[in-house]
C-alpha positions in Angstrom: 3.5 29.6 -3.8 2.0 26.4 -3.5 -0.8 25.5 -6.5 -3.9 24.1 -6.2 -4.7 20.8 -7.9 -4.7 19.8 -10.8 -0.9 19.1 -10.6 1.9 18.6 -12.9 2.6 14.8 -13.3 5.7 15.3 -11.8 4.9 17.2 -8.8 4.7 16.7 -5.0 1.4 16.4 -3.5 1.3 17.7 0.3 -1.7 18.3 2.5 -2.9 20.6 5.4 -3.0 19.1 8.4 -6.4 17.3 9.1 -9.3 18.9 10.8 -12.8 17.8 12.0 -14.8 16.7 8.9 -18.7 16.5 8.0 -18.2 13.4 5.5 -18.1 9.9 6.8 -15.3 7.9 6.4 -14.9 4.0 5.3 -15.2 3.0 8.9 -17.5 4.8 11.3 -15.1 5.3 14.2 -12.6 6.8 12.1 -14.0 10.0 11.1 -13.1 11.3 7.6 -11.4 14.7 7.8 -11.4 17.2 4.7 -7.9 17.4 3.1 -6.7 20.5 0.9 -4.4 19.2 -1.3 -1.5 21.2 -2.6 1.5 20.8 -5.0 5.2 22.4 -5.6 6.0 22.7 -9.1 7.3 20.0 -11.1 11.0 19.7 -12.3 10.4 19.0 -15.9 7.1 18.2 -17.9 5.6 14.8 -18.3 4.5 13.1 -21.8 1.4 14.4 -22.7 0.2 10.7 -24.0 -2.5 9.2 -22.1 -1.8 5.4 -23.1 -0.1 3.0 -20.8 2.2 0.4 -21.6 1.0 -2.9 -20.5 3.8 -5.2 -20.5 5.4 -7.6 -17.7 8.9 -8.7 -18.5 9.5 -12.5 -18.1 12.6 -11.5 -15.7 10.5 -10.5 -12.9 9.9 -13.8 -11.4 10.3 -15.6 -8.3 10.9 -19.4 -7.4 8.5 -19.9 -4.9 4.9 -21.4 -5.8 3.5 -18.3 -4.6 5.4 -15.7 -6.5 5.8 -15.6 -10.4 5.9 -12.6 -12.5 4.6 -14.4 -15.6 1.6 -15.2 -13.9 0.8 -11.5 -13.7 0.1 -12.0 -17.5 -3.3 -12.4 -18.7 -4.4 -14.4 -22.0 -7.3 -11.9 -22.5 -6.7 -8.1 -23.5 -5.4 -6.4 -20.5 -6.6 -2.9 -19.2 -3.9 -0.4 -18.8 -2.0 -0.3 -15.7 -1.1 2.4 -13.0 1.6 1.5 -10.5 1.7 2.9 -6.8 4.9 2.9 -5.4 5.0 2.6 -1.8 8.2 4.6 -0.9 8.9 4.4 2.8 9.7 0.5 2.8 12.0 0.7 0.0 14.5 3.4 1.9 15.4 0.5 4.4 17.6 -2.2 4.5 16.6 -4.1 7.3 16.1 -1.9 10.1 18.5 0.8 8.9 17.8 3.6 6.5 19.6 3.2 3.3 19.7 5.4 0.3 21.5 2.8 -1.9 18.7 0.3 -1.1 16.1 2.8 -2.2 18.0 3.6 -5.5 18.3 -0.1 -6.2 14.9 -1.1 -5.9 13.9 2.0 -7.8 16.0 1.3 -10.6 15.0 -2.3 -10.9 11.5 -1.2 -10.7 11.7 1.5 -13.5 13.7 -0.7 -16.2 12.2 -4.5 -15.4 8.6 -3.7 -13.7 6.8 -0.2 -14.6 8.8 0.4 -17.7 6.7 3.6 -19.3 3.4 2.9 -17.3 2.2 5.6 -14.8 3.9 5.2 -11.6 2.5 7.3 -8.5 4.6 7.3 -5.5 3.2 7.5 -1.9 4.6 8.4 1.3 3.4 8.1 4.8 2.0 11.5 6.2 3.4 13.4 9.3 1.4 11.7 12.1 -0.1 9.2 9.9 -0.2 6.6 12.4 -1.4 8.2 15.4 -4.9 7.3 15.2 -3.9 3.6 15.0 -1.5 4.0 18.3 -4.5 5.6 20.0 -6.5 2.3 19.4 -3.5 0.0 20.1 -0.4 1.5 21.7 2.0 -1.0 20.5 0.9 -0.3 16.7 4.5 0.2 15.1 5.9 1.4 18.6 9.3 -0.3 17.4 9.6 1.5 14.2 11.6 4.7 13.7 10.5 4.9 10.3 8.6 7.7 9.0 8.3 11.0 6.9 10.9 13.4 8.0 14.2 15.6 6.5 17.4 14.1 5.0 16.9 11.1 3.1 13.3 11.6 2.5 14.0 15.1 0.8 16.3 13.6 -1.8 14.0 10.7 -2.1 11.2 13.1 -3.2 13.7 15.0 -5.5 14.8 11.8 -7.1 11.2 10.7 -8.0 10.1 14.1 -9.2 13.4 14.4 -11.6 12.1 10.9 -13.0 8.5 12.4 -13.8 6.9 10.5 -10.7 4.2 12.4 -8.7 4.7 11.8 -5.1 1.8 12.0 -2.9 1.9 12.6 1.1 -1.2 13.5 3.2 -0.5 14.3 7.0 -2.6 12.6 9.2 -2.7 9.3 7.0 -0.3 6.6 6.4 0.8 5.6 2.7 -1.4 2.5 3.0 -4.8 4.6 3.5 -3.8 7.1 0.7 -3.1 4.0 -1.7 -6.3 2.4 -1.0 -8.2 5.7 -1.7 -6.5 6.5 -5.2 -6.8 2.7 -6.3 -10.6 3.1 -5.8 -10.2 6.0 -8.0 -8.1 4.3 -10.6 -10.5 1.1 -10.5 -13.2 3.6 -11.4 -11.5 4.8 -14.4 -11.4 1.3 -15.9 -7.8 0.7 -15.2 -5.8 -2.0 -13.6 -3.8 -1.2 -10.2 -0.3 -2.8 -9.4 0.8 -1.7 -5.9 4.5 -1.9 -5.4 5.3 -2.8 -1.7 6.6 -5.5 0.6 3.4 -4.6 2.8 1.3 -7.4 3.4 -1.4 -5.1 4.6 -2.3 -4.3 0.8 -3.0 -7.9 0.3 -6.7 -7.0 1.5 -7.1 -5.2 -1.7 -6.0 -7.9 -4.2 -8.6 -8.7 -7.0 -8.9 -9.3 -10.7 -8.0 -5.8 -11.2 -5.5 -5.3 -8.3 -2.1 -6.9 -8.0 1.1 -6.5 -5.9 4.6 -6.5 -7.0 7.0 -7.2 -4.2 10.6 -6.8 -3.7 12.5 -9.9 -2.9 15.9 -9.1 -1.4 17.2 -12.3 -1.4 16.7 -12.7 -5.1 17.5 -9.1 -5.9 14.1 -8.7 -8.1 10.8 -7.8 -7.9 8.1 -10.4 -8.2 4.2 -10.4 -8.9 1.5 -11.4 -6.6 -1.9 -11.9 -8.1 -5.4 -13.0 -7.2 -4.5 -16.7 -8.1 -1.1 -16.8 -5.7 -3.5 -15.4 -2.9 -5.8 -18.0 -3.3 -3.0 -20.9 -3.4 -1.1 -19.7 -0.4 -4.4 -18.8 1.8 -7.0 -21.0 0.4 -9.5 -18.4 1.0 -10.5 -15.3 -1.0 -8.8 -12.0 -0.5 -11.8 -10.3 0.8 -11.6 -12.5 4.1 -7.8 -11.2 4.2 -8.5 -8.5 6.7 -10.5 -10.8 9.0 -8.0 -13.4 8.8 -5.1 -11.1 9.8 -7.4 -10.0 13.0 -6.8 -13.8 14.3 -3.1 -14.1 13.4 -2.0 -10.7 13.9 0.6 -8.9 12.6 3.8 -8.9 14.3 5.8 -6.8 12.1 3.3 -3.7 13.0 2.9 -4.9 16.5 -0.3 -6.2 16.1 -0.8 -9.6 18.4 -3.0 -12.2 17.2 -5.4 -14.3 19.3 -2.9 -17.2 20.0 -1.5 -15.3 22.7 -4.7 -15.5 24.4 -6.0 -18.8 22.8 -3.0 -20.9 21.8 -5.2 -23.5 20.3 -6.5 -21.0 18.0 -4.7 -20.8 15.0 -4.7 -20.0 11.4 -6.4 -23.3 10.1 -9.3 -22.7 12.7 -9.4 -19.1 11.5 -9.6 -20.2 7.7 -12.2 -22.9 8.2 -14.2 -20.6 10.2 -14.0 -17.8 7.8 -14.5 -20.0 4.7 -18.1 -20.9 6.4 -18.8 -17.7 7.5 -17.4 -15.1 5.1 -16.1 -12.3 7.6 -15.0 -11.4 11.0 -18.2 -9.5 12.0 -20.4 -12.2 10.3 -18.6 -14.9 12.4 -18.8 -13.0 15.6 -22.5 -12.2 15.2 -23.1 -15.7 14.5 -21.2 -17.0 17.5 -23.0 -14.6 19.9 -26.3 -16.5 19.3 -25.2 -20.0 18.4 -22.2 -22.5 18.3 -19.9 -22.0 15.5 -17.1 -24.4 16.2 -15.4 -26.5 18.7 -15.5 -25.3 22.4 -12.0 -23.5 22.6 -13.0 -21.6 19.4 -16.4 -20.7 20.4 -15.2 -19.3 24.0 -12.6 -17.2 21.9 -15.0 -15.6 20.0 -17.5 -14.6 22.4 -15.0 -13.8 25.1 -12.8 -11.5 22.6 -15.1 -10.4 20.4 -14.1 -6.8 21.2 -10.4 -7.5 21.1 -10.6 -8.9 17.3 -12.7 -6.1 16.4 -10.3 -3.7 17.7 -7.7 -5.8 15.5 -9.9 -5.1 12.6 -10.0 -1.5 13.1 -6.3 -1.2 13.4 -5.6 -3.1 10.4 -7.9 -2.0 7.9 -6.8 0.7 5.3 -9.2 3.6 5.6 -10.0 4.5 2.0 -11.0 8.1 2.5 -12.6 8.7 -1.3 -15.0 10.7 0.1 -13.1 12.9 1.9 -10.8 13.9 -1.3 -14.2 14.6 -3.1 -15.6 16.8 -0.4 -12.3 18.5 -0.2 -12.3 19.4 -3.8 -9.5 17.0 -4.5 -9.3 14.2 -6.9 -6.9 12.0 -8.8 -5.3 14.2 -11.6 -5.7 12.5 -14.9 -2.3 13.7 -15.9 -0.7 11.1 -13.2 -2.1 8.2 -15.6 -0.2 9.4 -18.5 2.7 7.4 -20.1 5.9 8.3 -18.1 8.4 10.4 -19.3 11.8 7.8 -18.9 14.4 10.3 -20.5 15.8 11.5 -17.3 16.0 7.8 -15.6 19.2 6.5 -16.1 21.2 10.0 -15.7 19.2 10.8 -12.5 19.6 7.6 -10.5 23.3 7.4 -11.6 24.2 10.6 -10.2 22.0 10.3 -7.5 24.0 6.8 -6.3 27.4 8.3 -7.6 26.8 11.4 -5.2 26.3 9.8 -2.3 28.5 6.9 -2.8 31.4 9.4 -2.7 30.0 10.9 0.7 29.8 7.7 2.0 25.9 8.6 3.0 24.3 5.8 0.7 
């Protein structure tokens, strides 16, 4: 029988399908749906220590001026870190599902990045992108990725055996769940590091939220911090979502405004957002007075609804209120030092088993 929260730190979190809610979500048009979190038992007991190792190895770097592992180290005393592992993207090599890619990235992550710091793995829930697809049919329409059988079951088993809690909430994408749990971790006075290649998470970057990104061509993970973001985009991460509404997200099937107004590029968007702060402020101002050159002014007035739809599709939906209303919350035992004693044997057995079977 599934057990109600609180969970063992190596358990697997599932959720019942979403139903109509009385709570209000982060975005008014996306109504919060109460969730009942349940879990299966863990394979082994986690460490009972609540301390977290705060160590960033020097080997985690990237030669690009925007990516460097050492820059994740602060000169002042650091808060303990909690890692969120975005699992689904790691299970692919290009567009092909690959268990060997997952095993390789996980082994590097454990040995060079997270070490014994707490790790919480998050998977896409069943039907997680349906809400966004209703808004924009092209959203991830070309992808076959998602929660299913086969590799996903084996991936969950490996994570559980390595004492990593696995969270999956039906009706929500992993991004939204990570955004929700990130808020809860920050409220506990901890730092968050999100392990993912997904640029959607850049909208969460702050002094206390970093990314660590797998770099396939380098065969390593690299930290991406607030300083890297500022150097790359010349604006604050609080404007990241607004900026992406203009430039779009080709990987997710979200077209930018350039296919409607070719002259409206990144430079124009950055310049306007630097002055007006957010997409909504910019659109509201453009509705009553001129904010830029004629082509930009026309684009902002004629395509305001288009840009607002992009905002709704691209924004991460933090559902903290939903978790609170449903009685579920972040289990403090997920924040304990991770027991790493099984890592080597579990990952070695995993690779050997499926390598022999030709399925990895």
